[in-house]
DRENKELO-224042 format. One line per 4 residues: number of its first residue (from 1); their letters; for each residue x, y, z of N, C-alpha, C. Coordinates in pm, whole numbers, plus 32768, in hexadecimal, padded with zeros to 4 digits. Each point is the difference from the previous one (the first is absolute). Last residue first. Example, Ala and Ser with C-alpha at 12.3 -4.5 7.8 and 13.67 -1.06 7.14 Angstrom:
! residues 2
2) SA) 8505 7F1F 82C4 8052 8077 8006 7FB3 806D 8049; 801D 7DC4 7FF9 7FA7 8077 8000 805A 8078 8000 .
END
This chain:
! residues 151
151) KFSE) 1539 92A8 66F3 7FDC 7F73 800A 8078 7FA8 8002; 7F9A 8212 80A6 8051 7FAB 7FA9 7FD9 7F70 8014; 7F5B 817A 8101 7FC6 8008 7F7A 8049 7FA3 7F9C; 8092 8022 81C6 7F74 7FD9 8006 7FC0 7FFF 7F74 .
147) LDFN) 81C3 809A 805F 7FF4 7F70 7FE8 7F6E 7FD2 7FFF; 80FD 81E0 7F8C 7F95 7FC9 8052 7FEC 7F6D 7FDD; 81AE 8172 7FE1 7FB4 7F98 7FB9 7F9C 7FC3 805F; 8155 81D6 7FB1 7FB1 7FAD 805B 7FAD 7F9E 7FB0 .
143) APKQ) 81D6 80BD 7F4A 7F71 801D 7FFD 7FB9 7FA4 8061; 8213 80C3 8000 7FA7 7F8C 7FF1 7F6E 802C 8006; 81DD 80EC 7FC0 7F75 802D 7FFA 7F9F 7F8A 7FEE; 81F3 801B 8041 7FC4 7FB7 7F90 7F6D 8027 7FED .
139) AEHK) 8106 80AB 816C 8033 8037 7F83 7FC3 7FBD 7F86; 7FB1 7F6D 81C7 7FAC 8071 7FD8 802C 803A 7F7A; 808D 7E73 812D 7FF8 8003 7F6E 7FA3 806F 7FCF; 806E 7F48 81CF 8069 8057 7FCC 7FFF 800B 7F67 .
135) HEAG) 7E68 7FBC 8191 805F 7FB4 7FAD 8061 8061 7FC1; 7E53 7FD1 819A 806D 804A 7FC0 8059 7FA2 7FAE; 7E88 7F78 811D 7FCF 8044 7F89 806D 804A 7FB2; 803F 7E2A 8133 7FD3 808A 8012 7FD9 803F 7F7B .
131) EVVI) 8143 7E80 7FC4 7FB4 800A 807C 7FD9 8092 8012; 8065 7F07 7E1D 802C 805D 8067 7FA6 7FF6 807A; 80AA 7F0C 7E02 7FA1 7FF9 806F 803A 8053 8073; 8039 7FAF 7DCC 803A 8042 8075 7F94 7FFF 806C .
127) LNRY) 807A 7F0C 7DFB 7FAA 800C 8076 804D 8043 8071; 80B2 7F76 7E50 7FA7 8072 7FEA 7FA1 8016 8075; 8136 7E8D 7FDA 804B 807B 801C 7FAC 807E 7FEB; 7F62 7E4D 7F91 7FFC 8014 8090 804A 807F 8028 .
123) LQRG) 8007 7F60 7E3D 7F83 8045 8022 7FF9 801F 8095; 816C 7F01 7F60 800A 8089 7FCF 7F84 804F 8027; 8004 7E38 805E 8062 8042 8056 8012 8092 7FD7; 7EEC 7EF1 7EF5 7FC2 8016 8082 805E 8048 8060 .
119) LKNK) 80A5 7F79 7E5A 7FA2 8070 7FF2 7FBE 8020 8086; 811B 7E87 7FE3 804C 807C 7FF9 7FA5 807A 7FF8; 7F05 7E72 80D8 806B 7FFB 7F9C 804A 8086 7FFF; 7E32 7F58 80C2 8078 7FCD 8041 806E 7FED 7F98 .
115) PLMG) 7E40 8166 8019 803E 7F8A 7FC3 8080 7FD7 8047; 7E95 80FA 812B 8049 8022 7F86 803D 7F81 7FC5; 7F15 8018 81A6 7FA1 800A 7F91 8041 802B 7F7D; 80E8 7FDB 81AA 7FC9 7F7C 7FE4 7F9F 7FFF 7F8C .
111) KVAM) 80B8 8199 80A3 8067 7FB2 7FBB 7FCD 7F75 7FDC; 7EEE 811E 8107 8006 802C 7F74 8065 7FAC 7FB2; 7FDA 7FAC 81CD 7F81 7FE0 7FC0 8002 8026 7F6C; 8173 806E 8112 7FFA 7F70 7FE6 7F7F 7FDA 7FB9 .
107) EVMR) 8039 81C4 8088 8063 7FDC 7F9B 7FF7 7F6D 7FDB; 7EF6 80A1 8163 7FCE 8030 7F7E 8060 7FD8 7F92; 8085 7F9B 81B4 7F87 7FB4 7FE0 7FCA 8028 7F77; 8173 80EA 80BE 8025 7F7D 7FC7 7F85 7FAF 7FD9 .
103) IPRK) 7FF7 81A9 80EC 8006 800D 7F6D 801B 7F79 7FBE; 7FF4 802D 81E4 7F7D 8004 7FBF 8007 8009 7F67; 813C 7F46 8197 8016 8041 7F7F 7F7E 8005 7FB2; 8004 7F80 81DB 808E 800C 7FE2 8019 8054 7F81 .
99) AMLE) 7E44 7F99 809B 8042 804B 806B 8093 801B 7FDE; 7F04 7EF6 7EDC 7FCB 8088 7FFC 8043 8056 806C; 8060 7E34 7FF7 803F 8043 7F8F 7FD2 8091 7FF6; 7F37 7EED 8145 808D 8019 8022 8048 804B 7F91 .
95) EATL) 7E42 7F79 7FB2 8002 8063 806C 8090 8026 8025; 7FAF 7EA2 7ECC 7FE6 8082 7FC2 8007 806F 8068; 8123 7E58 806E 7F73 8014 7FE1 7FF0 808A 7FC3; 81C3 7ED1 7FD3 7FC1 806D 804A 7F6C 8000 7FDF .
91) SRQG) 81DD 7EA6 7FD7 7F7A 802A 7FDA 7FD0 806E 805D; 81D2 7EC7 7F39 7FC9 805F 8061 7F74 8027 7FD1; 81A6 7E76 7FAA 7F7C 8033 7FD9 7FC8 8057 806F; 81B7 7EFD 7FD7 7FF5 8092 8005 7F79 8036 7FD5 .
87) GPYG) 80F1 7E39 8018 7FA7 8021 806E 7FE3 8095 800C; 819D 7FB3 7EE8 7FAC 7F90 8029 7FAC 8025 807B; 8085 8196 7EC8 8048 7F9F 8050 7FA3 7F8C 8024; 7F6A 817E 7F16 8062 7FC0 7FA9 8053 7F98 804A .
83) THRI) 7E77 8117 8090 8081 8044 800A 8067 7FC8 7FA0; 7DD9 8020 7FCE 8069 7FA2 8023 8085 8048 7FFE; 7DBE 8065 8040 807C 801C 7FB6 8067 7F9A 802E; 7DC1 807E 801F 806F 7FA4 8017 8076 802B 7FAA .
79) YTKD) 7E15 80BA 80E2 8063 8022 7F9A 807D 7FAF 801F; 7DD1 7FCD 8082 808D 7FFC 8024 8057 8021 7F86; 7DE2 802A 80DD 8055 800C 7F8A 8093 8004 802A; 7E9F 7FFA 814E 8011 7F80 7FBA 8061 8005 7F8A .
75) SWKN) 7F79 8180 811E 8042 7F9B 8053 801F 7F7F 7FB5; 7F31 8171 7F23 8068 8041 8050 804B 7F9A 8055; 7E7E 7F86 7EF7 8083 7FFE 7FBD 806E 8043 8050; 7E0B 7F8C 8039 8067 7FEB 8067 808D 8006 7FC6 .
71) GSLI) 7E6E 8109 7F08 7FFC 7F84 804B 806A 7FF9 806C; 8076 8153 7E83 7F7D 7FCF 802A 800D 7F7F 8050; 814B 81C3 7FC4 7FF7 7F73 7FDB 7F7A 7FCF 8035; 80E2 8204 7F79 7FAA 7FA8 804E 8010 7F71 7FCD .
67) IKEA) 8146 81E8 8010 7FB3 7F9E 7FB2 7FAD 7FA9 805D; 8148 8179 805B 7F71 800B 801D 7FAA 7FA0 7FAB; 81EA 8055 7FE8 7FE5 7FC8 8085 7F6C 8000 8022; 80B8 80C1 7E6C 8005 7F6D 7FFA 7FDE 7FC2 8087 .
63) NVVI) 8001 81DE 7F22 7FB2 7FCD 8072 7FFA 7F67 8001; 8080 80AB 7E26 8015 8043 8080 7FA2 7FC4 8069; 80EC 7F87 7E02 7F96 7FDA 805F 8021 8041 8086; 8084 8040 7DD9 8029 801E 8089 7F89 7FE0 805A .
59) VNDG) 80A7 7F72 7DEC 7F99 800F 8065 803F 8019 8088; 8053 800A 7DBF 8044 7FFE 8081 7F98 8020 806A; 7F77 7F10 7E24 801D 807E 8043 8054 7FE8 807D; 7FFB 7EC4 7E2B 7FA9 802B 806E 802E 8083 803D .
55) CDAH) 80C3 7ED8 7E9E 7FB2 8072 7FCF 7FA1 8034 806B; 819A 7E93 7F8D 7FDE 8051 8075 7FB8 807E 7FCE; 7FFF 7E17 7EF4 8045 807F 8014 7FD1 8046 807F; 7F52 7E61 7F29 8090 7FEA 8012 804E 807F 801E .
51) PTFN) 7E14 7FE9 7FAD 8025 7FA3 806C 8095 7FF5 801C; 7ED9 81AA 7F59 8053 7F9D 7FBD 8037 7FA2 806B; 7E6F 81A2 7FB4 8042 7F9E 8055 8049 7F99 7FAB; 7EF6 81AD 7F9B 8075 7FCC 7FB8 804E 7F9D 8057 .
47) PKHK) 7E73 80DE 80A4 7FDA 7FC2 7F80 8076 7FC6 7FB3; 7FE8 801E 8226 801C 8055 7F8B 7FD8 7FB9 7F7F; 7FFD 7F48 81C5 7F90 805F 7FF2 8010 8058 7F84; 8148 7EBD 809F 7F8D 7FBC 7FC4 7F89 805C 7FEB .
43) GRIL) 81D8 8033 80C1 7FD1 804D 7F8D 7F86 7FC3 7FBE; 8127 7F9C 819D 800F 7FAC 7F87 7FD3 804B 7F83; 7FC8 80C8 81A9 808F 7FF1 7FE7 8018 7FB3 7F7F; 7E43 802D 8095 8036 8082 7FDA 8094 7FF7 7FDB .
39) KAVK) 7F2A 7E80 80AB 7FCE 801E 7F79 8037 8085 7FCE; 8062 7F85 81BA 804B 7FAB 7FA2 7FD2 8018 7F71; 7F15 80D6 815B 8083 803E 7FEE 8054 7FAE 7F9E; 7E61 7F50 807C 7FED 8078 7FAE 8084 8046 7FE6 .
35) SALR) 7FFE 7E88 811C 7FDE 7FD6 7F77 7FED 8079 7FA5; 8058 8048 81D0 8074 7FCA 7FBA 7FDF 7FD9 7F71; 7EA4 8096 8121 805C 806D 7FE2 8073 7FCC 7FAA; 7EDB 7EC5 80A6 7FBE 804F 7F98 8056 8074 7FD5 .
31) GLTQ) 8097 7EF3 8169 8000 7FB6 7F81 7FC2 804D 7F8E; 8004 80C5 81C0 8085 7FE7 7FC9 7FFE 7FBE 7F77; 7E83 8151 80AE 8020 7F75 801D 8080 7FDC 7FB4; 7F8B 8200 80A5 7FF6 7FA0 7F91 8021 7F73 8032 .
27) GEAD) 8016 81B0 80FB 7F7E 7FC0 7FFD 7FEE 7F9A 7F91; 818A 813D 7FB2 7FB4 8009 807C 7F75 7FC3 7FF0; 8173 8041 7EB6 7FDB 7F7B 802F 7FA9 8003 807D; 8073 8148 7E3B 7FF4 8005 8091 7FCA 7F79 8031 .
23) VLLW) 8123 80B0 7E39 7F91 7FAF 8032 8001 8007 8099; 80D6 8100 7E25 8003 7FFE 8092 7F83 7FB8 8032; 8142 8015 7E1B 7F7D 7FFD 8041 8012 7FF5 8096; 8111 8080 7E0F 8010 7FEA 808F 7F78 800B 8041 .
19) KKDA) 8086 7F62 7DF1 7FD7 806D 8058 8021 7FDB 808F; 8081 7F6E 7DD7 8003 7FE2 808F 7FDC 807C 8050; 7FD8 7F3A 7E05 7FE0 807E 8040 7FF5 7FE7 8097; 811C 7EF7 7E66 7F9E 7FF5 806D 7FEE 8088 8042 .
15) TEKN) 8142 7F99 7E9F 7F7E 8035 7FD7 7F96 7FF8 806D; 81C8 7F5E 8040 8008 808A 7FD2 7F77 803B 7FE1; 8034 7E35 8089 802B 8057 806C 8001 8094 7FD6; 7EB5 7EE0 7EE8 807F 7FD9 8039 802A 8068 8068 .
11) ASVT) 7E28 7F3F 7ECF 8047 8061 8054 8086 7FC8 802C; 7ECE 7FA1 7E42 8039 7FBB 8073 8053 8064 804F; 7E5E 7FF5 7E79 8068 804F 8041 802D 7FB7 807C; 7F19 7F6D 7E18 7FFD 7FEA 8090 8074 804B 803E .
7) KYSL) 7EF7 807F 7E31 807D 7FCD 8039 7FED 7FEE 8097; 7EE9 8060 7E11 7FF0 7FDF 808D 8081 7FC3 8035; 7FC4 8077 7E35 8002 807C 804D 7FF0 7FE6 8096; 7FED 7EAF 7EA2 8088 8025 8020 8007 8080 8053 .
3) TDM) 7E68 7F42 7F4A 802D 7FBB 807A 808E 8026 8026; 7E63 80F5 7EEE 808F 7FE7 7FF4 8034 7FC3 8082; 7E0D 8004 7F00 8046 801F 8079 8092 7FD8 7FF2 .
END
């Protein structure tokens, strides 16, 4: 057996086969949806996954306002931010955030599951979250992706 004929292929930005995927969030639980979308963006579902490269897909999430939270999370889950000024800590419950900016809940959940470095910030740019079923990326011909069949 010739061991020199086996080469480990490392994907990079040019060789990554990036696709556009369309995910419908209607009726999906927020955390389960976010973990699956983060895997798609990271590229962990591909055989040529490379940890240090952006080899994942571009994901469009539609119907972000129709996600579900289990238990009492609508009233108990809080989103905390800081203005940068002394005493500037602000918080919103999940219910208040959903009423104000529904796409932000999905964006924050997915961003929290990506790496906290330069690569994670680059990967986050591959996520597009939209309220409603209409999006402006029809030219990219996104393929419908069924999250139920994806582990």
